[in-house]
C-alpha positions in Angstrom: -26.0 -21.4 162.8 -29.5 -20.8 161.4 -30.3 -18.4 164.2 -28.4 -15.2 163.3 -28.8 -13.0 166.3 -28.2 -9.3 165.6 -26.1 -7.7 168.2 -27.4 -4.6 170.2 -31.0 -4.9 168.8 -32.2 -4.2 172.3 -30.7 -0.7 172.1 -32.5 2.1 170.4 -30.2 4.1 168.1 -30.2 7.8 169.2 -31.2 10.3 166.6 -28.9 13.1 165.4 -31.1 15.6 167.3 -30.7 13.5 170.5 -26.9 13.7 170.1 -27.1 17.4 169.6 -29.3 17.9 172.6 -26.8 15.9 174.7 -23.8 17.9 173.4 -25.7 21.2 174.2 -26.1 20.0 177.8 -22.4 19.1 178.1 -21.3 22.4 176.7 -23.1 24.2 179.5 -24.1 27.2 177.4 -20.9 27.4 175.3 -21.3 28.2 171.6 -21.5 24.9 169.7 -20.3 26.5 166.4 -17.3 28.1 168.0 -16.3 25.2 170.3 -16.8 22.1 168.1 -17.3 23.1 164.5 -14.0 23.3 162.6 -13.8 25.9 159.8 -11.2 24.7 157.4 -8.8 26.7 155.3 -10.5 25.1 152.3 -13.7 27.0 153.0 -16.1 24.5 154.5 -17.1 23.4 158.0 -16.3 20.0 159.6 -18.8 18.8 162.1 -17.7 17.1 165.4 -19.6 13.9 164.3 -21.2 12.3 161.3 -23.8 9.7 160.8 -25.0 7.4 158.0 -27.6 9.8 156.8 -24.8 12.4 156.0 -23.6 10.1 153.2 -27.0 9.3 151.6 -26.5 11.7 148.7 -22.9 10.9 148.0 -22.7 8.7 144.8 -19.0 7.9 145.1 -19.5 5.7 148.3 -21.2 3.1 146.1 -18.1 2.5 144.0 -15.6 -0.3 144.6 -11.8 -0.4 144.7 -10.3 -0.7 141.2 -13.5 0.7 139.6 -14.2 4.0 137.9 -14.0 6.8 139.2 -11.3 5.2 141.4 -12.1 7.2 144.5 -11.3 4.0 146.4 -8.0 3.3 144.7 -6.7 1.8 141.4 -6.1 -1.6 142.9 -8.6 -4.3 144.0 -6.6 -6.7 146.1 -3.7 -4.9 147.8 -2.3 -1.4 148.6 1.2 -1.9 147.4 3.2 1.2 146.7 6.8 1.9 145.6 9.2 3.0 148.3 11.2 5.7 146.4 14.4 7.5 147.2 15.8 10.3 145.0 19.5 10.7 144.2 21.2 13.8 142.9 23.7 12.5 140.3 26.9 14.4 140.2 29.0 11.3 139.4 27.5 8.4 137.6 29.6 5.7 139.3 29.1 7.1 142.8 25.3 7.4 142.2 25.2 3.8 140.9 27.0 2.6 144.0 24.5 4.4 146.2 21.5 3.1 144.2 22.7 -0.5 144.5 23.2 0.0 148.2 19.8 1.4 149.0 18.1 -1.2 146.8 19.3 -3.8 149.3 17.8 -1.7 152.1 14.2 -1.8 151.1 13.9 0.8 148.3 12.2 -0.4 145.1 11.9 2.9 143.3 14.8 5.2 142.3 14.7 8.8 141.3 17.8 10.2 139.5 18.3 13.9 139.0 20.8 14.3 136.1 22.3 17.5 134.7 21.5 18.1 131.1 25.1 18.2 130.1 25.6 14.6 131.4 22.9 13.0 129.3 24.7 10.5 127.2 24.6 6.8 126.5 27.9 6.2 128.4 26.7 8.1 131.4 23.4 6.2 131.6 25.1 2.9 131.1 27.4 3.6 134.1 24.5 4.9 136.2 22.3 1.9 135.6 25.0 -0.8 135.7 23.8 -3.8 137.8 20.2 -2.4 138.2 17.5 -4.6 136.7 14.7 -2.3 135.6 12.1 -5.0 135.5 12.2 -5.2 139.3 12.7 -1.5 140.1 10.8 1.6 139.2 13.2 4.1 137.6 12.5 7.8 137.5 14.6 10.5 135.8 14.7 14.3 136.0 16.9 16.4 133.7 16.9 19.6 131.7 13.6 19.9 129.9 15.3 20.3 126.5 17.2 17.0 127.0 14.2 14.8 127.9 13.6 13.4 124.4 17.3 12.6 124.1 17.3 10.9 127.5 14.2 8.8 126.4 15.9 7.6 123.3 19.0 6.7 125.2 17.0 4.7 127.8 15.1 2.8 125.1 18.3 1.9 123.3 20.0 0.8 126.5 17.1 -1.4 127.6 16.8 -3.0 124.2 20.6 -3.7 124.1 20.4 -5.4 127.5 17.4 -7.5 126.4 15.1 -6.2 129.2 11.4 -6.9 128.8 10.3 -3.4 127.6 6.6 -4.0 128.2 7.2 -4.8 131.8 9.4 -1.8 132.7 7.9 1.0 134.9 9.2 4.5 135.5 9.0 8.1 134.4 10.8 11.0 132.9 9.9 14.3 134.5 9.0 16.5 131.6 7.1 19.6 132.9 7.9 23.0 131.4 5.0 24.6 133.1 6.6 24.0 136.5 9.5 26.2 135.3 7.0 29.0 134.4 5.7 28.9 138.0 9.0 28.6 139.8 11.3 30.7 137.5 8.9 33.0 135.8 10.3 32.1 132.4 8.1 31.7 129.4 9.2 28.3 128.1 6.1 27.5 126.1 8.2 26.6 123.0 9.5 23.6 124.9 6.0 22.2 125.3 6.1 21.3 121.6 8.5 18.5 122.6 5.8 16.6 124.5 4.6 14.7 121.5 8.1 13.7 120.5 8.8 12.5 124.0 5.8 10.2 124.0 6.8 8.9 120.6 10.3 8.2 121.8 8.9 6.1 124.6 6.3 4.2 122.5 8.2 0.9 123.2 8.0 1.6 127.0 4.2 1.6 127.7 4.9 1.6 131.5 6.8 4.9 131.4 5.0 8.1 132.2 6.7 11.3 130.9 4.3 14.2 131.2 4.4 15.3 134.8 2.3 17.5 137.0 4.5 18.7 139.8 2.0 20.2 142.2 4.3 19.3 145.0 6.0 22.7 144.2 2.7 24.4 145.1 2.5 22.4 148.4 6.0 23.4 149.3 5.3 27.0 148.6 2.4 27.1 151.1 -0.7 26.2 149.0 -3.8 25.2 150.8 -5.0 21.6 150.2 -7.9 22.6 147.9 -5.5 24.8 145.9 -3.0 22.0 145.2 -5.9 19.8 144.2 -7.7 22.3 141.9 -4.5 23.5 140.3 -3.1 20.0 139.8 -6.3 19.1 137.9 -6.1 22.2 135.7 -2.4 21.5 135.1 -3.1 18.0 134.0 -6.1 19.1 131.8 -3.8 21.6 130.1 -1.4 18.9 129.2 -4.3 16.8 127.8 -5.3 19.7 125.7 -1.8 20.3 124.4 -1.2 16.7 123.6 -4.5 16.0 121.9 -4.2 19.2 119.8 -0.8 17.9 118.7 -2.3 14.7 117.5 -1.8 12.3 120.4 -4.8 10.2 121.2 -6.6 11.2 124.4 -6.2 7.7 125.9 -2.5 7.6 125.2 -2.0 11.1 126.5 -3.7 10.3 129.8 -1.6 7.1 130.2 1.6 9.2 130.0 0.7 11.7 132.7 2.0 11.4 136.2 1.1 13.5 139.2 3.9 14.4 141.8 1.8 15.8 144.7 2.8 17.0 148.1 1.3 15.8 151.3 1.0 18.0 154.4 0.4 17.2 158.1 -3.4 17.6 157.9 -4.0 13.9 158.3 -7.6 13.2 157.3 -7.8 16.0 154.8 -4.8 14.7 152.9 -6.3 11.2 152.7 -9.5 12.9 151.4 -7.4 15.0 148.9 -5.9 12.0 147.1 -9.3 10.2 147.0 -11.0 13.2 145.6 -8.1 13.8 143.1 -8.5 10.3 141.6 -12.3 10.7 141.4 -12.1 14.1 139.7 -9.3 13.2 137.3 -11.2 10.2 136.1 -14.1 12.5 135.2 -11.8 14.9 133.4 -10.2 12.1 131.3 -13.7 10.8 130.5 -14.5 14.1 128.9 -11.6 13.6 126.6 -11.8 9.9 126.0 -15.5 9.3 126.2 -17.3 6.4 127.9 -14.3 4.2 127.0 -12.7 5.7 130.1 -15.2 3.7 132.3 -13.3 0.5 131.6 -9.9 1.7 130.6 -6.9 2.3 132.8 -6.3 5.6 131.1 -8.6 7.3 133.5 -6.6 6.1 136.5 -4.5 8.9 138.2 -0.9 7.8 138.9 0.4 9.6 142.0 3.8 9.9 143.6 3.3 11.6 147.0 6.2 13.6 148.5 6.1 14.6 152.1 6.1 18.4 152.5 9.1 20.7 152.9 6.8 23.6 153.9 6.4 22.7 157.5 9.9 21.3 158.1 11.8 23.4 160.7 15.4 24.2 161.3 15.2 24.1 165.1 14.1 21.0 166.9 14.4 19.2 163.6 13.7 15.8 164.9 10.1 16.9 165.2 10.1 16.9 161.4 10.0 13.1 161.8 6.6 13.3 163.5 5.2 15.4 160.7 6.6 13.3 157.8 5.4 10.1 159.5 1.8 11.2 159.7 2.1 12.6 156.1 3.4 9.2 154.9 0.5 7.4 156.7 -2.0 9.7 154.9 -0.5 9.0 151.5 -0.3 5.2 152.1 -3.9 5.0 153.4 -5.0 7.1 150.4 -3.7 4.4 148.0 -1.0 6.4 146.2 1.4 4.7 143.8 4.7 5.7 145.3 6.0 7.8 148.2 9.1 9.9 148.8 9.8 10.8 152.4 11.8 14.0 152.8 14.7 13.5 155.3 14.2 15.4 158.5 17.5 17.4 158.1 16.9 18.7 154.6 16.1 22.3 155.8 19.7 22.9 156.9 22.1 20.4 155.2 22.6 17.8 152.5 20.6 14.9 154.0 23.0 12.5 155.9 23.1 8.8 155.5 21.4 8.4 158.9 18.5 10.8 157.9 18.0 9.0 154.6 17.9 5.6 156.4 15.3 6.9 158.8 13.2 8.2 155.8 13.3 4.8 154.2 12.4 3.1 157.4 9.4 5.3 157.9 7.8 3.7 154.9 9.1 0.2 155.6 7.6 0.3 159.1 4.2 1.0 157.6 4.6 -2.0 155.3 6.3 -4.5 157.4 4.9 -3.7 160.9 1.6 -2.0 160.3 0.7 -3.9 157.0 -0.6 -0.8 155.3 0.2 -2.5 152.0 -2.5 -5.1 152.7 -5.4 -2.8 153.2 -7.4 -1.5 150.2 -9.0 1.9 151.0 -9.2 1.4 154.7 -10.9 4.8 155.0 -13.7 3.8 152.7 -17.0 4.0 154.6 -15.7 6.3 157.3 -18.4 8.9 157.6 -15.9 11.7 158.3 -13.5 10.9 155.5 -16.2 10.3 153.0 -17.6 13.7 153.9 -14.2 15.3 153.7 -13.6 13.6 150.3 -16.8 15.1 148.9 -16.3 18.5 150.5 -12.7 19.0 149.3 -13.7 17.6 145.9 -16.3 20.4 145.6 -13.8 23.1 146.6 -11.1 21.8 144.3 -13.5 21.5 141.4 -14.6 25.1 141.9 -11.0 26.2 141.5 -10.5 24.0 138.5 -13.5 25.5 136.8 -12.4 29.0 137.6 -9.0 28.3 136.0 -10.6 26.9 133.0 -12.9 29.8 132.6 -10.0 32.2 132.9 -8.3 30.6 129.9 -6.6 27.5 131.3 -3.7 26.7 133.5 -1.0 27.8 131.1 -2.6 31.2 130.5 -3.0 31.7 134.3 0.6 30.7 134.9 1.9 33.1 132.3 -0.1 35.9 133.9 1.3 35.2 137.3 -2.1 34.6 138.8 -1.4 31.2 140.2 1.9 32.2 141.8 0.1 35.3 143.3 -2.6 33.1 144.7 -0.2 30.7 146.3 2.0 33.5 147.7 -1.2 35.0 149.3 -2.0 31.7 151.0 1.6 31.5 152.2 1.3 34.9 153.8 -1.9 33.9 155.5 -0.4 30.8 156.8 2.7 32.6 158.2 0.4 35.1 159.9 -1.7 32.3 161.3 1.4 30.6 162.7 2.6 33.9 164.2 -0.7 34.3 166.0 -0.8 30.6 166.9 -4.0 30.0 164.9 -2.0 27.4 163.0 0.3 25.3 165.2 3.8 24.1 164.3 5.0 21.6 166.9 8.4 22.6 168.2 8.2 26.1 166.8 5.1 28.0 168.1 3.9 25.1 170.2 6.2 23.4 172.8 9.3 25.1 171.4 12.7 24.0 172.7 14.1 27.3 174.1 17.5 25.8 174.7 18.3 25.8 171.0 
């Protein structure tokens, strides 16, 4: 064993120029830039191949999983994520029965959407009957003005049942700025409730309650760098609001959760989540100081939701192909939880069959492909490391532009963010119409019998 023979030492490694010379010969005069270089919607070029020397100036490649700036993930020894399914709650008892049923089918994270008028102690007790929150991540979405009330009810319910409060994990989706974007309503007065919400959840340290719902931008047609840049500015705005209200920067950061979309651009989406963690850690460090280097407050907590933007009405089973690659991107990018959008959502209330398939899309990645065992499997890939750096640069440029314009809230109130996303949406529709952007089953290999 003392003789450690190095494999392939008899072969001379070709230089980059030798590769380029060979490619030029094989192209037979065709333009290299037009044939093989991909110009992304994010504004940078992707080369057909990368080599070790392309990464020599990238500092992030030297970091390890579980270490600041978390480009390689928050965890060191596994890639576990929560398999989440959301339930629209019209009837507490019926929703409870459905929740208990799907918990026995592989789900370990529940999302409940509750009407504001239904927020009461009795309603929550019925909804959560038989569900043990120390084993299940619980997420709630309700009217923004009822979030504090909901938080107080949850804390009282968990205490009454004797559950270990410090071990419980979940979230309350408080995000008034999303309503400004989606409804055009100035709800800035509601932002004042953010501090009260955090105080109401002080006995539940594992509950995040200030949400950044950039998935709404993804579903509206945003490019990947736009979702990244705006999500960072969105989160930074909440940090500003909370710290100005007297919440410590560390506590504020620990309460923020990012609900991000994931589109079909496989490698770019992996890079987006890696870049997002890296950049968010740096933003939190500016608020917290060097304490962020060894504190979990600088870790970005992400729930990834597969996109609705590219789901199609016709040939709807092709939606499964899209959502599967999207789920793979999110899982390989080490997100914290995933919601798979059922394939039939564009045209009906998702059926039990469609929801079952959506669950199984994640379970296959865990039980068959063992994605939950791999920590940053993309780390060290020359291409993905380059994409992570490139998309981080573009996202950071947008973040700085928003900050220089007065911040995310100011830009949202002016309508500038919505206008930018709508412009991207128009460009993408035009690209699909001219087949510059392919949508399988729609403008590529469509089923003309439908």
